C-alpha positions in Angstrom: 0.0 0.0 0.0 1.4 3.4 -0.9 1.4 6.3 1.5 0.7 9.8 0.2 2.5 12.8 1.4 -0.6 15.0 1.0 -4.1 14.1 2.1 -6.4 13.9 -1.0 -9.4 14.8 1.1 -11.1 11.4 0.7 -10.1 7.7 1.2 -8.1 6.8 -1.8 -4.6 5.3 -1.6 -2.0 4.5 -4.3 -0.5 1.1 -4.7 2.9 0.3 -6.1 2.7 -3.4 -7.0 0.6 -3.5 -9.0 0.5 0.1 -9.9 -2.9 1.5 -9.2 -5.3 2.6 -6.5 -7.6 1.2 -3.8 -10.7 2.9 -2.4 -11.9 3.1 1.2 -15.5 2.7 2.5 -17.9 5.1 0.8 -15.6 5.9 -2.1 -16.3 4.9 -5.7 -13.7 4.4 -8.4 -13.2 2.3 -11.5 -10.7 -0.5 -12.3 -7.6 1.4 -13.2 -6.7 2.0 -16.9 -3.0 1.2 -17.5 -0.7 3.0 -19.9 2.2 0.8 -20.9 5.5 1.7 -22.4 4.5 0.3 -25.7 1.4 2.6 -25.8 3.6 5.8 -25.7 6.7 4.9 -27.7 5.6 7.2 -30.6 6.1 10.3 -28.3 9.5 9.3 -27.0 12.9 10.4 -28.2 14.0 6.8 -28.4 11.0 4.7 -29.3 13.0 1.5 -28.8 14.1 2.4 -25.3 13.8 0.2 -22.2 11.7 1.1 -19.1 8.9 0.0 -16.8 6.2 -2.0 -18.6 3.4 -0.1 -16.9 4.2 3.6 -17.0 1.2 4.9 -15.2 -2.2 3.9 -13.9 -5.3 6.1 -14.3 -8.5 6.1 -12.2 -10.9 8.4 -14.1 -14.0 9.3 -12.0 -13.5 8.7 -8.3 -14.8 10.4 -5.2 -17.2 9.9 -2.3 -20.5 8.1 -2.9 -22.4 11.0 -1.3 -20.9 13.5 -3.8 -21.8 11.6 -7.0 -25.0 13.6 -7.7 -23.2 17.0 -7.3 -20.3 15.8 -9.5 -22.8 14.9 -12.2 -24.8 18.1 -11.8 -21.7 20.2 -12.3 -20.4 18.0 -15.1 -17.1 17.4 -13.2 -14.9 14.4 -13.0 -12.2 13.8 -10.5 -9.3 11.6 -11.7 -6.3 10.1 -10.0 -3.1 9.0 -11.6 0.0 7.3 -10.2 3.3 6.9 -12.2 6.1 4.4 -12.0 9.4 5.6 -10.7 12.5 5.3 -13.0 13.2 6.2 -16.6 12.4 5.3 -20.2 15.9 5.3 -21.8 17.3 8.8 -21.1 13.9 10.2 -20.3 12.2 10.1 -16.8 8.8 8.4 -16.7 6.3 10.9 -18.2 3.0 11.0 -20.0 3.0 11.2 -23.8 1.5 14.6 -23.8 -1.8 15.8 -25.3 -4.2 18.6 -25.9 -7.8 18.3 -24.6 -10.3 17.6 -27.3 -13.3 19.9 -27.7 -15.9 19.0 -25.0 -19.3 18.3 -26.6 -21.0 19.8 -23.5 -19.5 23.3 -23.8 -18.0 23.3 -27.3 -14.6 24.3 -26.0 -11.2 22.8 -25.2 -11.2 22.6 -21.4 -8.6 23.1 -18.7 -7.2 20.7 -16.0 -6.5 21.4 -12.4 -3.7 19.2 -10.9 -3.0 18.6 -7.3 0.2 16.7 -6.4 -0.3 14.0 -3.6 3.0 12.1 -3.6 6.4 12.3 -5.3 7.6 15.3 -7.3 6.4 16.5 -10.7 7.1 18.8 -13.6 3.8 19.8 -15.2 5.1 20.8 -18.7 2.9 23.2 -20.7 3.2 24.5 -24.2 1.0 27.0 -26.0 0.3 24.9 -29.1 1.5 21.8 -31.0 2.9 23.4 -34.1 6.4 24.1 -35.5 6.5 27.2 -33.3 5.1 25.9 -30.0 4.8 29.4 -28.5 5.4 29.6 -24.7 6.9 26.5 -23.1 6.8 26.3 -19.3 7.8 23.5 -16.9 6.1 23.9 -13.5 7.9 22.1 -10.6 5.4 20.8 -8.1 5.6 18.9 -4.8 2.9 17.4 -2.5 0.1 19.9 -1.9 0.9 22.1 -4.9 -1.8 22.9 -7.5 -1.1 23.5 -11.2 -3.7 24.8 -13.7 -3.4 24.0 -17.4 -5.2 26.6 -19.5 -7.7 25.5 -22.1 -6.1 24.5 -25.4 -2.6 24.2 -24.1 -0.6 21.0 -24.7 0.7 19.4 -21.5 2.6 16.4 -20.1 3.3 15.2 -16.6 6.9 14.3 -15.8 8.3 12.4 -12.8 10.8 14.9 -11.4 12.3 12.6 -8.8 12.9 9.3 -10.6 13.5 7.5 -7.2 9.8 8.0 -6.2 6.4 7.2 -7.7 4.4 10.3 -8.6 0.7 10.5 -7.7 -1.8 13.3 -8.2 -5.5 14.1 -8.5 -7.1 16.3 -11.2 -10.3 18.0 -12.0 -11.6 17.5 -15.6 -14.8 17.9 -17.5 -16.8 14.7 -17.5 -16.9 14.4 -21.3 -13.2 14.8 -21.6 -11.2 13.7 -24.6 -7.5 13.6 -25.5 -5.9 14.7 -28.8 -2.5 13.1 -29.2 -2.0 13.7 -33.0 0.2 16.8 -32.8 2.4 15.5 -30.1 3.0 12.2 -31.9 3.6 13.9 -35.2 6.5 15.8 -33.5 7.7 12.7 -31.6 7.0 14.4 -28.3 6.7 17.9 -26.8 8.9 20.8 -27.8 11.2 20.2 -24.8 12.2 16.6 -23.8 12.8 15.8 -20.2 16.2 14.0 -19.7 17.7 12.4 -16.6 21.1 13.9 -15.8 24.1 12.1 -14.3 23.1 13.2 -10.8 19.6 11.8 -11.2 17.9 15.2 -11.7 15.8 16.2 -14.6 16.7 18.8 -17.3 14.9 19.7 -20.5 16.4 19.5 -24.0 15.0 21.0 -27.2 13.2 18.7 -29.5 14.5 19.5 -33.0 11.1 18.8 -34.6 10.1 22.3 -33.2 11.5 25.8 -33.4 11.1 26.6 -29.7 12.1 29.9 -28.3 13.3 28.7 -24.9 11.7 27.2 -21.8 10.8 28.7 -18.5 11.2 26.4 -15.4 9.2 27.8 -12.5 7.9 26.7 -9.1 4.2 26.1 -8.6 2.1 29.0 -7.3 -1.2 29.6 -5.6 -4.3 30.5 -7.6 -6.4 32.9 -5.4 -7.9 34.5 -8.5 -9.6 31.2 -9.3 -10.9 31.0 -5.7 -8.6 28.0 -4.8 -7.5 27.8 -1.2 -3.9 26.6 -1.1 -4.3 25.1 2.3 -7.3 22.8 1.6 -7.4 19.7 -0.7 -9.2 20.6 -3.9 -11.7 17.7 -3.5 -12.8 19.1 -0.1 -13.1 22.6 -1.7 -15.6 21.1 -4.1 -17.5 19.6 -1.2 -17.6 22.9 0.5 -18.6 24.8 -2.6 -19.6 22.6 -5.6 -19.7 25.6 -8.0 -16.1 26.5 -7.2 -14.7 24.5 -10.2 -17.4 25.3 -12.7 -14.6 26.9 -14.8 -13.2 23.4 -15.4 -16.5 22.2 -17.0 -17.1 25.4 -19.0 -14.0 27.7 -19.5 -16.3 30.4 -20.8 -17.3 31.4 -17.3 -13.7 32.4 -16.5 -12.7 34.1 -19.8 -10.9 37.0 -18.1 -9.0 34.7 -15.7 -7.8 32.6 -18.6 -6.5 35.7 -20.4 -4.6 36.7 -17.2 -3.1 33.2 -16.7 -2.0 32.9 -20.4 -0.5 36.4 -20.2 1.5 35.3 -17.1 2.7 32.1 -18.8 3.6 33.7 -22.1 5.5 36.5 -20.2 7.8 33.9 -18.7 9.7 33.1 -21.9 
């Protein structure tokens, strides 16, 4: 049974062997979906590399039984993901990267709100998946940190400490979808995470893009979105189910998205 450094706000625990989750009394959750190394080779620098067979395990749609009706009413889904420790060739374990597909319920590409529970992460963001990727930012996050991915931005989650599993929760729209086409066409994101000789992680430019640098920053608080940095985001939903309506429909927070994107693009 894995122990989490940060309380998720409800009874869910990560497991390491096999990689996945278990749920306590009064908590619902699906059988985990596994992403294997063979599933993500197209987005790696070395598609033939060696690494863990199961790269990460996903529990999409988990929470307390008593909250299910409110989650449905607000069109929200709470997911949990746990990553294997270690590396895939020169790269630390990471997701393949994607852009959120257009949500049928709101007609927009939607955001994602991450909360780190265990291990250490880089949440990597880039403005678009084109030859010129625009702003590229790697947000370093540790247990308790929140990172918001703006609507339409490509993103990937990277294990920043390869000696530990990485586990996090995330708010998404219920009718989520992932678009991998652009990332796979460029064999990854604009900046590739690489494990250095000391076991740390650095980012190297992917020659398939014409990137204008990368900003590596620490996670920050998001008071403008009404998020309390001291309280698990799941509990914040229980206290105020409308607090994360901007996840299900980004149009309700248009000015906030403009401000966040200005802040991110100003980092390069």
